[in-house]
C-alpha positions, -999 to +999 in steps of 0.1 A: -599-568-381-591-559-345-620-556-321-629-523-304-623-517-266-647-498-244-636-491-208-657-479-179-634-459-156-643-453-120-628-433-091-633-460-065-649-494-059-687-493-058-694-464-081-712-487-106-687-497-133-697-533-134-734-523-133-728-499-162-709-526-182-737-551-178-763-525-187-744-518-219-743-556-226-781-559-222-786-529-245-763-545-271-784-577-269-816-557-275-799-542-306-794-578-319-757-582-311-742-615-299-730-608-264-713-632-239-700-626-203-664-636-202-658-626-166-678-606-142-673-602-104-706-592-087-691-591-051-724-605-039-744-573-050-780-583-057-787-556-082-755-564-102-764-601-100-798-594-114-784-579-146-766-612-154-799-630-158-805-637-194-769-631-205-748-660-218-719-667-195-687-684-207-675-710-182-644-700-163-611-718-163-602-736-130-567-734-117-551-748-086-523-729-069-507-740-036-536-763-029-563-736-034-587-736-063-592-704-083-613-695-113-601-672-141-612-659-175-610-686-201-595-668-231-596-698-254-632-704-247-642-668-255-622-668-287-636-702-298-672-689-291-664-658-313-692-635-300-695-600-313-690-585-278-674-599-247-680-584-212-648-587-191-646-571-157-615-558-138-590-550-165-561-546-140-566-580-124-535-602-119-540-638-131-532-668-109-498-683-116-501-709-143-524-688-165-515-682-201-510-644-194-498-627-163-524-599-165-560-597-176-554-568-199-531-592-219-560-616-221-582-588-234-556-579-260-556-614-273-594-614-275-593-580-293-568-594-318-594-621-326-618-594-338-641-595-308-652-562-292-646-560-254-663-539-227-643-538-195-639-518-163-610-503-143-605-480-113-583-449-114-561-463-086-550-492-108-535-469-136-497-471-134-491-433-137-512-424-106-506-455-085-481-438-062-503-407-059-532-429-048-510-446-022-500-412-008-537-401-006-552-433+008-522-450+025-532-482+007-507-496-019-523-510-051-504-541-063-525-547-093-518-520-120-524-516-158-502-495-181-519-462-189-512-468-226-535-499-225-564-478-214-555-448-236-557-471-267-593-478-259-618-467-286-642-454-259-636-444-223-666-436-202-663-421-167-687-437-141-689-408-117-705-406-083-702-380-055-683-391-024-715-386-003-736-407-026-710-435-026-708-435+012-746-437+014-744-467-009-719-483+014-739-475+045-770-492+029-749-524+023-749-520-015-711-523-018-695-544+010-710-568+036-723-551+068-694-563+089-669-544+066-688-512+062-676-494+093-639-501+087-642-491+050-660-458+058-634-450+085-603-457+062-603-459+024-637-444+018-633-412+038-648-381+020-613-365+015-600-397-001-629-401-024-629-364-034-592-367-043-597-399-063-626-384-081-605-354-091-578-377-104-603-396-125-618-364-139-584-350-148-572-382-164-603-384-186-599-347-194-564-354-206-577-383-228-603-360-242-576-334-250-556-360-269-587-370-289-594-334-297-558-328-308-559-359-330-592-349-346-579-314-354-547-328-369-565-354-390-589-328-404-563-301-408-580-277-385-555-249-376-580-225-360-581-222-322-610-241-306-616-225-272-627-257-255-603-249-227-583-218-218-546-220-225-525-189-218-491-187-235-465-161-222-436-152-245-402-148-227-372-131-242-348-136-213-351-100-204-357-086-169-394-080-177-401-118-178-410-120-142-437-094-146-451-112-177-452-146-160-471-133-130-496-114-152-502-145-173-507-166-142-534-142-130-551-143-164-550-182-163-563-182-127-595-164-138-606-195-157-608-227-136-586-254-151-567-231-175-532-241-186-502-218-183-474-222-208-442-202-212-422-202-245-388-188-254-379-184-291-342-189-299-327-181-333-319-209-357-282-203-356-282-204-318-260-174-315-285-148-302-305-156-272-319-144-239-300-141-206-296-177-193-299-166-157-331-147-163-345-176-183-336-201-156-352-180-129-383-174-150-386-211-158-386-219-120-412-192-115-435-206-142-432-242-128-439-229-093-472-215-106-482-248-121-472-239-157-448-255-181-417-241-199-410-246-236-383-235-260-387-233-298-363-224-326-372-199-353-358-169-371-392-152-376-401-147-339-438-137-344-444-167-367-427-191-342-448-177-313-481-181-332-472-215-346-465-227-310-497-211-297-518-226-324-501-260-319-512-261-283-546-247-291-539-216-270-566-189-265-545-161-252-509-148-258-491-125-233-463-103-247-442-076-231-442-041-245-411-034-266-379-023-249-367-007-281-364+031-285-387+053-306-363+055-336-360+017-337-398+013-336-401+037-366-378+015-387-396-018-378-429-026-362-414-051-337-424-085-325-455-073-305-471-054-334-463-082-359-477-109-336-509-089-330-514-083-367-511-121-375-528-135-343-562-142-358-585-157-332-559-157-304-562-128-280-529-109-275-522-090-243-494-064-245-482-059-209-463-028-199-433-031-176-406-009-161-381-017-189-403-003-217-382+018-242-351+016-220-333-003-248-310-032-241-285-031-213-250-023-220-239-059-214-265-071-239-251-049-267-228-064-293-192-063-282-162-058-306-159-086-330-121-088-330-095-088-303-074-058-295-043-073-310-061-078-344-075-043-344-040-029-338-026-051-366-053-038-389-044-002-382-007-009-387-014-026-421-036+003-432-013+031-422+019+014-434+005-005-463-010+024-482+023+045-485+043+014-494+018+003-520+017+038-535+055+039-536+056+005-553+031+015-580+045+049-589+073+035-612+047+016-631+022+045-635+028+047-673+023+009-678-006+001-654-041+013-660-063+029-633-084-003-631-053-023-622-043+002-595-078+001-581-077-038-579-044-037-560-057-011-535-089-031-531-067-062-523-049-042-496-083-031-481-094-068-480-062-076-461-068-048-437-104-060-431-093-095-425-067-083-400-084-055-382-121-054-390-144-026-401-129+007-391-093+001-402-107-012-435-129+018-441-100+041-432-079+022-457-106+025-483-109+063-479-071+067-479-068+045-510-095+067-527-075+098-520-041+083-530-056+069-562-071+103-571-039+122-564-012+099-579-030+077-605-061+095-618-055+120-646-048+148-642-024+137-614-014+157-584-048+174-584-081+164-568-098+169-602-109+138-622-110+143-659-130+113-671-164+106-656-158+068-657-128+073-634-152+090-608-175+060-610-145+035-606-133+054-575-168+055-559-174+018-566-139+011-551-150+028-518-183+011-517-169-024-524-142-019-498-167-008-472-190-038-480-162-063-478-149-049-445-185-051-431-189-087-442-156-097-427-164-080-394-198-097-393-183-131-400-157-126-373-184-115-349-205-147-356-174-169-353-165-154-320-201-157-307-202-193-319-170-202-301-182-185-270-216-202-271-199-236-276-176-229-246-206-219-224-225-249-235-196-272-227-193-256-192-230-260-185-231-295-199-202-305-177-220-289-147-253-307-154-235-341-157-216-334-125-248-329-106-267-357-123-240-382-113-254-379-078-230-355-061-243-330-035-259-303-056-247-271-039-211-282-032-209-295-068-222-263-083-200-240-064-170-262-068-174-264-105-180-226-107-147-220-088-128-244-110-142-230-143-133-194-137-102-200-115-117-182-085-103-183-049-137-188-033-174-188-042-201-184-015-239-184-016-251-157+008-286-153+023-299-121+039-308-126+075-334-099+080-355-076+059-337-057+032-321-023+041-305+002+017-269-001+031-267-038+041-246-048+011-214-041+030-226-053+064-214-089+072-238-093+101-268-088+077-258-120+057-252-156+065-232-181+044-254-209+030-228-228+011-191-222+002-164-236-020-128-225-014-117-199+010-116-174+026-152-165+016-170-132+012-192-126+042-212-099+024-217-089-013-196-058-008-165-079-001-168-099-034-149-091-066-180-103-085-215-108-072-248-119-088-281-110-072-303-141-075-334-127-058-341-103-029-325-126-003-299-146-022-266-134-036-237-154-052-204-138-042-171-147-059-136-137-049-103-140-069-106-119-100-130-096-119-151-114-145-160-097-178-195-093-191-194-125-212-184-145-182-212-131-161-238-147-184-226-182-174-221-170-138-257-160-136-268-193-150-247-210-123-264-187-097-299-196-109-291-233-106-276-228-072-308-212-060-328-242-074-304-266-057-308-248-024-346-250-026-344-287-034-321-293-005-343-275+019-374-294+006-356-327+012-347-316+047-383-306+054-395-339+040-370-357+062-382-338+093-418-344+084-414-382+078-412-391+115-442-369+122-461-385+093-451-420+106-463-411+141-495-397+127-501-429+107-494-449+139-519-428+158-545-431+131-541-469+130-542-471+167-574-451+169-589-473+143-579-504+162-592-491+195-625-480+178-633-515+165-610-543+177-609-533+213-646-523+214-657-558+203-645-578+233-653-550+256-689-549+243-692-587+247-679-586+283-701-557+292-732-574+277-725-606+296-719-588+329-750-567+325-771-598+317-758-615+348-767-585+369-802-581+355-830-588+379-856-592+352-843-625+339-837-656+359-807-674+345-802-711+348-769-723+362-758-734+327-767-700+312-748-683+340-717-704+333-719-696+295-723-659+303-693-660+327-673-679+301-681-653+275-672-625+298-639-642+307-630-650+272-637-614+260-618-599+289-589-623+282-589-612+246-590-576+257-561-582+280-540-597+252-548-568+229-539-542+255-508-561+263-498-562+226-504-525+222-484-516+253-455-539+243-455-524+208-453-489+224-425-500+246-407-515+217-409-483+196-398-463+226-369-486+234-380-493+270-390-529+268-377-548+299-358-580+291-345-608+313-323-631+291-314-665+305-307-700+293-340-715+280-348-750+268-368-751+236-382-785+245-399-768+275-411-736+259-429-751+228-453-773+248-461-744+272-469-723+241-492-750+227-510-752+260-516-714+260-535-718+227-563-737+245-586-756+222-567-744+191-536-762+205-552-795+194-544-784+158-507-780+165-482-808+163-446-805+176-416-823+162-384-812+180-349-826+173-335-844+203-305-829+222-311-793+213-289-769+232-303-741+254-308-707+239-305-671+253-340-657+256-366-642+279-389-673+285-421-652+288-415-632+257-404-662+236-436-680+246-456-650+235-439-650+202-446-687+196-482-683+207-488-654+183-472-674+154-490-706+161-524-689+165-519-671+132-509-703+115-540-722+129-563-694+118-550-696+082-547-734+079-574-753+061-597-775+082-583-809+089-546-798+084-524-794+115-498-768+121-463-783+125-437-768+149-402-781+144-369-771+160-333-779+148-298-766+153-279-745+128-243-732+132-247-711+163-284-709+162-315-729+170-343-725+144-379-729+154-402-733+125-440-728+125-453-744+094-488-741+080-505-753+048-527-723+042-528-700+011-495-684+020-485-649+010-467-636-021-429-632-017-431-595-024-454-591+006-432-609+031-420-578+047-452-559+046-470-583+069-447-572+097-459-536+096-480-526+127-518-526+122-513-544+088-535-572+076-526-586+043-556-586+019-592-579+029-594-599+061-623-603+084-627-574+107-626-597+138-591-608+130-574-585+155-556-552+152-528-566+131-501-564+157-493-601+162-465-604+136-451-569+141-449-575+178-435-610+174-407-597+152-400-568+176-398-591+206-376-616+187-351-590+176-351-574+211-339-609+224-311-610+197-329-633+173-346-630+139-380-638+125-384-643+088-411-658+066-405-685+041-426-705+016-438-740+027-429-765+000-462-776-016-480-744-005-484-725+028-462-702+050-434-710+073-423-686+101-386-692+111-375-680+146-337-681+149-323-677+184-286-677+195-273-707+213-264-701+250-227-697+254-215-712+287-186-694+304 
């Protein structure tokens, strides 16, 4: 039997997930359950560490990667111990290479399969579905993620919640991070806005999980009644012009309840022949989504039943319908969708919303058109008017031998032929004419309108009724056939259009080009009104501007177009070339609605592109301010304290103390000078005004000078340069700075007792200078990220600098015509490769 998984979900580090997990473990022990700690990370927090006392801890597995020792969860040990409950922290953790599984959640799956219950923890930022959103909010990418489905499968999910202010107080008191990291954390990731947004994400995600559990419970127990645990407003759309009014009214109803859902639904008939206006539906779908709602489409012949089935299926509490557009006489014959839905709604509140289209009936273009073509109707009239006399003349010689029943069957056959050829009215005319001819020529007494036998009267009446019924059925079948063919053609056009856009072609040119090709038009233009709407601006070209065009010459205002479609108050699609009939306008309006969506998307992309440089500059300013607020303040404070101490008259300093204070001040000012120089150079690089003086440079002279610049740290650097290296084109001062930055970074990350090796060798037309360390290295996927300004990979010490060294080094190298790329050191570590062009002598 598979074990049960319980997950404590938090909005951010420090809210108390591990503390809650250990508290649950201790309570389980008190209840007599066998509990072991598989893996817990206390992060040095005393109160969390205290909860571990008295709990059995499974030894961790030791792994060595690139010369560094790591400890991980020992899955085999936990399974072999077979406790009732295992406490395993950090579900999204990525295991060290060489582990059995790549992710800890895979370890947990294996333990669950062994029948062991697991209690674990995870932060909202580690869930795969919200990972990108969290990065947008905080600016910090999360490399460790767990699939949402893994957490959703948990038998219990408990939210560990804490207000942003309370979490920041915990941090300020030193209960989350060490004191030296608190200021940086509070100023960056743990800002009140970030924490509030993360808390909302966590609450919404858990609410979605609760919704799923509620739906599953209702389905398992066959509960069809609405449970008003959360307001859900469903608005029914017919595709008519009143839909915009209904959507806005439903949105206002939903807005009255915090967190209410808005859903729009359109019911299409099962045969797919009758439906709403595609252009209206497309526009209303966009309107619903712009208001935070969702659009749905269901199939059903019984519209009230389909609406209520959908509403009950989503646990809706309110249903918004439009008042009927049918006339009074039609409403007398049938109650209509609104009345039927209200009568069957049960616990769902139904809102009947009035609108300007009430009782106006359907528009002329929505009414059914003739089922048959003009040629077929003419053929039907010809067969009816010519066939009746010919058939009568043919039957007169056989009047004595054929019975009236035979004559009726032959006339009925002619009516069927007329119905097949010309539809209802020619067939009814033929039926009436056949009735009169049968009565005059073939019903005793002949040549009179009198019918002697009652059964003959019945036969003639049945003949007329059957003929009328057959003609109606034929006309209806022809109508459905024509609508099906038309619907298929429209669907093929729209499908081709969708595929054309999805293949990656520019949206607006693609839409308008396809529209022009489909209807063989001369030009299609999307027009936008320049100013506020006036009554007579339809024919004024200066009141409009062309947004997009296909073909030419275009219409410069709607009045010049052969066919125009009003998309909204400011947008009009204008087509020139030929008049389009009513059936073509339906597809044309769908094109127009898609064109409006494409225009909005294009403008959003343009706005995003314009905003990106501003956002980048804002991020740079934010990072610069953070750097100035901490990294520049530290050496400045040290220098200031040393100088003030030297100037104090209250303390008599010994010569040795004065020398130490002067050395401290000098070292701090030198560090401050380097930081300011780096910031200025980075600004010059980004502005493109960095001054260069390229000249032939000897690598054998530059490398020793750079090692000397390191001071005491230079003793940990060893140079191994190939003899006979050619000169390179470089700025000596800038190249020296690049090498100093790279070597100081390598020394800082190298283990004690291991030297940094600097080598140089010749390639094809390049000289490669390699700075090799044996430190922990960096993952290959993070190679480019370390060159971002103000970027320190991982959670480094706050005294490590502003994070400009590598970014500046690459910028200076590329400004001199070279390249700087990272590489992995065989056996573990990082190698920085500087490639510079060989000096070409004239």
